[in-house]
Structure formats: C-alpha cells, structure tokens
N, C-alpha and C positions, 0 to 999 in steps of 0.2 A: 504494500500500500504506500509505503514511503516512495518507492520507485514511481508509482502512478502520480503522486503529487509532484515529484521532482521533474517528471517529463511533461506534465501539463500545467503545473503551477496553479491549478484550480483546487478549491476546497474539495475534500473527499468525504462523501457522506457514507457512513456505515449504517445500513438500514436493516433492522431486525424484523421487518414485517413478515409475518407468517412463521416466525421462529418461536417455539414454545420454551425452549431451554437450551443452554450451552454448557459445555463442560468447563470445569475450572481451568484445565490445561489450555483450552481454546482461549478463554478470557485472558489468561496470563500471557500466552504467546502473541495474541492479536493486539490486545490493548495495554495491559500492564507493562509489558516489555517496551512498547513504543513510548509510553508515558515516562518510563524510567530513563530511556535513552534520549528522548527529545526534551523532556521537561514538561510539566503540566501546562504551562501557558502556551508554549509552542505547539503542543499537541492540540489544544483547544483552538488555536488559530488555523490549524491545517485540517483537522478531522472533526466531523460532526456526527454524533451518535443519535439515531432516530429509532422510534417505535420499539423500545424495549418494554418489558413488563417487570413486575416486582421480582420474580425469581432471577431473571437475567441481571437486573440492577444489582441484586445482592451478590451474585456470583462475580460480577465485574468488580464491585467495590471490594470484596474480599481479596480477589486476585491483586488488585492495585495495592491494598494495604500490606499484603504479604510481600510483594515485590519491593515496595518502598522501605519496608522494615529491614531489608537486607543491606541497606546502605550503611 
C-alpha cells in the first residue's frame, strides 16, 4: 500500500465494506506495522480507514497498541 501511495501520491482508502472480521496478524501487518514505520500523523495523512465495525476496530486498536509497546 505504501508503494501505491508513492506511485500515485493520492490518498489510499482502506475500505472494510463487507468484511465481518480480520485476524490480529492481518491488522498488525497491514496497519500497525505501517503506523509504527510511518508514524501516526503521516499514516493518517496518507491512509484513510473506512467502514469498519466494532470487532474490527478492537482488533486494529489492539494490534496498534501491541506494536507500539515494542518501542
């Protein structure tokens, strides 16, 4: 996804429409790792997350917290 942004320089929308649940490893690799590497503000400037539900939000937040606690 970083490559998509770098080649287009457009905001990348991560849309979870129709997705009921994600694994914690997916959330970690897709989102938490990028936030860790880019920083939260840069991540928010480049990527927009849409159409999540409560379980997905919880899994994403937990993955981010775990990744950031590794610092």
